[in-house]
C-alpha positions in Angstrom: 0.0 0.0 0.0 1.2 3.5 -0.8 -0.3 6.9 0.1 2.0 9.6 -1.0 1.6 13.2 -2.2 3.5 15.7 -4.3 2.8 19.4 -3.9 3.6 22.1 -6.4 3.6 25.4 -4.6 2.7 28.8 -5.9 6.3 29.9 -5.8 7.5 27.1 -8.1 8.9 24.7 -5.6 8.0 21.1 -5.4 7.6 19.0 -2.2 6.9 15.4 -1.5 4.7 15.3 1.5 2.6 13.0 3.6 -1.2 13.1 3.6 -1.6 15.6 6.4 0.9 18.0 5.0 -0.6 17.8 1.5 -4.0 18.5 2.8 -3.0 21.9 4.2 -0.4 22.8 1.6 -0.7 25.8 -0.7 -0.4 24.9 -4.4 -1.4 22.1 -6.6 -1.5 18.8 -4.7 -1.6 15.3 -6.1 -2.2 12.5 -3.6 -1.7 8.9 -4.9 -3.3 6.2 -2.9 -2.1 2.9 -4.5 -2.9 -0.6 -3.3 -5.0 1.0 -0.6 -6.9 -0.8 2.1 -10.5 0.3 3.1 -9.1 2.0 6.2 -6.6 4.0 4.2 -9.2 5.0 1.6 -11.4 6.2 4.4 -8.6 8.3 5.8 -8.0 9.9 2.4 -11.7 10.5 1.9 -12.0 12.2 5.3 -9.0 14.4 4.6 -10.4 15.8 1.3 -14.1 15.6 2.0 -14.7 12.8 -0.5 -18.2 11.2 -0.4 -18.4 7.7 1.1 -20.5 6.5 -1.9 -17.7 7.4 -4.3 -15.3 5.3 -2.2 -17.8 2.5 -2.2 -18.0 2.7 -6.0 -14.3 2.5 -6.3 -14.1 -0.6 -4.1 -16.9 -2.3 -5.9 -15.5 -1.6 -9.3 -18.7 -0.2 -10.9 -18.8 0.8 -14.5 -16.8 3.9 -15.6 -18.5 7.2 -14.9 -18.2 10.9 -14.1 -20.0 12.3 -11.1 -20.0 15.9 -9.9 -20.1 17.0 -6.2 -20.2 20.4 -4.6 -16.4 20.8 -4.2 -14.9 18.0 -6.4 -15.6 15.7 -9.3 -15.4 12.0 -9.2 -14.2 10.1 -12.3 -13.9 6.3 -12.3 -12.0 4.6 -15.1 -10.7 1.1 -15.6 -7.5 -0.2 -17.1 -7.6 -3.1 -19.5 -4.8 -5.7 -20.3 -4.6 -9.2 -21.7 -2.8 -11.7 -19.4 -2.9 -15.3 -18.6 -5.9 -16.5 -16.7 -5.7 -17.7 -13.1 -7.2 -21.1 -13.9 -6.2 -21.5 -17.5 -3.3 -20.9 -19.8 -5.4 -18.7 -22.1 -5.2 -15.0 -22.2 -8.1 -13.1 -20.6 -9.0 -9.5 -20.4 -8.3 -8.2 -16.9 -9.3 -4.8 -15.5 -8.3 -2.6 -12.6 -10.3 0.3 -11.2 -8.9 3.8 -10.8 -10.7 6.6 -9.0 -10.0 10.3 -9.7 -11.2 12.8 -7.2 -10.6 16.2 -8.7 -10.8 19.4 -6.7 -9.9 23.0 -7.6 -6.3 22.7 -6.6 -5.9 19.0 -5.7 -6.1 15.6 -7.2 -6.5 12.2 -5.5 -6.0 9.0 -7.5 -7.0 5.9 -5.6 -6.9 2.2 -6.5 -6.9 -1.1 -4.6 -4.3 -2.5 -6.9 -1.1 -1.1 -8.5 -1.9 0.6 -11.7 0.9 1.1 -14.2 -0.6 4.0 -16.0 -0.8 5.9 -12.7 2.7 5.0 -11.8 4.1 6.1 -15.1 2.6 9.6 -14.8 3.6 9.8 -11.1 7.2 9.0 -12.0 7.1 11.7 -14.7 5.9 14.2 -12.2 8.7 13.2 -9.8 11.3 13.5 -12.5 10.1 16.8 -13.8 9.9 18.2 -10.3 6.2 18.9 -10.6 6.2 20.9 -13.8 3.3 18.8 -15.0 1.3 19.9 -12.0 1.9 23.5 -12.9 -0.8 23.2 -15.5 -3.3 22.2 -12.8 -4.8 19.0 -11.4 -7.2 18.7 -14.3 -4.2 18.4 -16.7 -2.6 15.7 -14.5 -5.9 13.9 -14.6 -5.8 14.1 -18.4 -2.3 12.6 -18.5 -3.4 9.6 -16.4 -6.6 9.1 -18.4 -4.7 9.3 -21.6 -2.2 6.6 -20.4 -5.1 4.3 -19.5 -6.7 4.7 -22.9 -3.3 4.1 -24.6 -3.2 0.7 -22.9 -6.6 -0.1 -24.5 -4.9 0.1 -27.9 -2.2 -2.4 -26.7 -4.9 -4.9 -25.6 -6.9 -4.4 -28.9 -3.7 -4.9 -31.0 -3.2 -8.3 -29.3 -6.8 -9.3 -29.9 -6.3 -8.3 -33.6 -3.3 -10.6 -33.8 -5.5 -13.4 -32.4 -8.1 -12.7 -35.1 -5.5 -12.7 -37.9 -4.2 -16.1 -36.6 -7.7 -17.5 -36.6 -8.5 -16.3 -40.1 -5.4 -18.1 -41.5 -6.6 -21.5 -40.3 -10.4 -21.2 -40.1 -11.0 -22.5 -43.6 -8.9 -25.6 -43.1 -9.1 -26.4 -39.4 -12.4 -27.8 -38.2 -11.2 -29.0 -34.8 -12.8 -27.9 -31.5 -9.7 -25.9 -30.5 -10.3 -23.4 -33.4 -13.9 -22.8 -32.3 -12.7 -22.3 -28.7 -10.2 -19.7 -29.8 -12.9 -17.8 -31.8 -15.2 -17.8 -28.8 -12.4 -16.6 -26.5 -11.7 -13.7 -28.9 -15.4 -12.8 -29.0 -15.6 -12.9 -25.2 -12.6 -10.6 -24.9 -14.1 -8.1 -27.4 -17.4 -8.2 -25.6 -15.7 -7.4 -22.3 -13.7 -4.6 -23.9 -16.9 -3.2 -25.5 -18.7 -3.2 -22.1 -15.7 -1.2 -20.7 -15.3 1.2 -23.6 -18.9 2.4 -23.9 -19.3 3.8 -20.4 -15.7 5.1 -20.6 -16.6 7.1 -23.6 -19.5 8.7 -21.7 -17.3 9.4 -18.7 -14.5 11.1 -20.7 -17.1 12.8 -23.0 -18.4 14.7 -19.9 -14.9 15.9 -19.2 -14.3 16.8 -22.9 -17.4 19.0 -22.8 -16.2 20.7 -19.6 -19.3 19.8 -17.6 -17.4 19.6 -14.3 -16.4 23.0 -12.8 -12.9 21.7 -12.1 -12.2 21.2 -15.8 -10.8 24.5 -17.2 -11.5 25.6 -20.8 -7.9 25.4 -21.7 -7.8 21.7 -20.8 -11.0 20.6 -22.6 -9.1 20.2 -25.9 -6.9 17.5 -24.3 -9.9 15.6 -23.1 -11.4 15.9 -26.5 -8.3 14.2 -27.9 -8.8 11.3 -25.4 -12.4 11.1 -26.3 -11.6 10.8 -30.0 -9.3 7.9 -29.1 -12.0 6.1 -27.1 -14.4 6.6 -30.0 -11.8 5.1 -32.3 -11.4 2.2 -30.0 -15.2 1.6 -29.9 -15.3 1.5 -33.7 -12.3 -0.9 -33.9 -14.0 -3.1 -31.3 -17.2 -3.3 -33.4 -15.1 -4.0 -36.5 -13.2 -6.8 -34.8 -16.4 -8.3 -33.4 -17.8 -8.4 -37.0 -14.5 -10.1 -38.1 -14.7 -12.6 -35.2 -18.3 -13.4 -36.0 -17.4 -13.8 -39.7 -14.6 -16.2 -38.8 -17.0 -18.2 -36.7 -19.5 -18.4 -39.6 -16.7 -19.5 -41.9 -15.7 -22.1 -39.4 -19.3 -23.4 -39.1 -19.7 -23.4 -42.9 -16.4 -25.3 -43.3 -17.5 -27.8 -40.6 -20.8 -28.2 -42.4 -19.1 -28.8 -45.8 -16.8 -31.3 -44.1 -19.8 -33.1 -42.6 -21.5 -33.1 -46.0 -18.5 -34.7 -47.6 -18.5 -37.4 -45.0 -22.2 -38.0 -45.5 -21.8 -38.2 -49.3 -19.0 -40.8 -48.9 -21.1 -42.8 -46.5 -24.1 -42.6 -48.8 -22.1 -43.9 -51.8 -20.7 -46.7 -49.7 -24.2 -47.6 -48.4 -25.7 -47.5 -51.9 -23.0 -49.8 -53.3 -23.2 -52.2 -50.4 -27.0 -52.4 -50.4 -27.5 -54.6 -53.6 -24.5 -56.7 -52.7 -26.0 -57.3 -49.3 -29.2 -58.4 -51.0 -27.4 -60.9 -53.2 -25.4 -62.5 -50.4 -28.6 -62.5 -48.3 -30.5 -64.5 -51.0 -27.7 -67.0 -51.5 -27.2 -67.3 -47.8 -30.5 -69.1 -47.6 -28.9 -72.3 -49.1 -32.1 -73.9 -50.6 -30.8 -77.1 -52.2 -33.9 -79.3 -52.5 -37.7 -79.4 -53.3 -39.5 -77.8 -56.2 -37.8 -74.4 -55.7 -34.2 -75.6 -56.0 -31.6 -73.0 -56.6 -29.5 -74.4 -59.5 -26.6 -72.1 -58.9 -25.8 -74.0 -55.7 -24.8 -77.0 -57.7 -23.2 -75.1 -60.6 -19.4 -75.4 -60.6 -19.0 -71.7 -61.6 -21.8 -70.4 -59.4 -19.5 -68.8 -56.8 -17.3 -67.0 -59.3 -20.3 -65.9 -61.3 -22.0 -64.4 -58.2 -18.7 -62.6 -57.2 -18.3 -61.2 -60.7 -21.9 -60.1 -60.8 -21.5 -58.3 -57.4 -18.3 -56.6 -58.6 -20.1 -55.5 -61.8 -22.9 -54.0 -59.8 -20.4 -52.1 -57.6 -18.5 -50.8 -60.7 -21.7 -49.6 -62.4 -22.9 -47.8 -59.3 -19.6 -46.0 -58.7 -19.4 -45.0 -62.4 -22.9 -43.6 -62.1 -22.1 -41.5 -59.1 -18.9 -40.2 -60.7 -20.7 -39.3 -63.9 -23.4 -37.4 -62.0 -20.8 -35.5 -60.1 -21.8 -36.8 -56.7 -18.3 -38.0 -55.9 
C-alpha cells in the first residue's frame, strides 16, 4: 500500500509530503493512494471531503462514470490488459479500477491495486519536479486518463493478432480448438466493449467541460482522449464483426466437411446395399424341393456371383462419378 503526495507550490517549488501536509499545503496537490486498504481509503476521503459513496463505487469496481459533487468531481475509469488467466493458460481481459477525485487545486488518485498507468505519470511528475502539476490538477488527470486509454490500444492490438491467426486457419481447421479460440476472442471483445462504452461517456463529460474543475484550456486535451475512445469503440465493433465472420466461416467449413463425409457414407451404403441383397439371398442355401436354386450345384456359381457383385459395384460407382456426386 502507498499513500503519497506531491505538492507544487505557488512559488514554483515542489515538495513530496505525507497526507496531512498535502491537505494543508498551498499549491497544486496530487495524492496517490495505490494498493489501498479500506481504512486508508477512508482516511484519504476524510481528509479531502470525498463522499463515502464514491469510495464504495471505487471498491466495488462499478462501470466507468463521471459524477459531480459540490467541491470536487469523481471520475472512475478502468484499465484493460490481456494476461494469462488464473485457472487456464489462455489470455483473458483483466481490468483494474482507478478513481480520480478532482478538486480546484488538488487531485486524488485511488486504487486497490497497483496501476501502471498511474505509476508512469507519477514518476514523470517526480522526475520533472512537478512541472506537470503547474498546469493544474485537471491536466494531471488528463495525463493519467490518456495513459489508461493508450493501454486499451495495446490490448486491442493483441486481440487483432489473435483474429488474424484464426483467419489463417479457419478455412482448413475444423477442430474444436479453433472454435474455442474464436469464442475466446469474442468474449474478450465483448468485455472490452462493455468497458469502452461507459468510458466514452465518462470522458465525454470531461471533454465538454461539464465539471467545474475542468478548465476551458484543458478541454481540448480531453477531446483528444475522447476521440481515441471513439476510435477504440469503432475498432472493437469491426473486430467483433470479423470474429463473427470467422465463426461463420468455421461453421460453414464444418458443415461442408460433414456433408463430404455423409456423401461418402451414402455412396458406400448405396454400393453395399445390392451386394448385401445378393449375399442374403444366397445365404438361404435352398438345395432341395421344387424351388431348388440351381446355382448352388453349378461349378462356376460362386465366381459368377462374385463377378456379378463386382459388376454392380462398378456400375454404381461409375454412375455416381458421372453425376458429379463423388
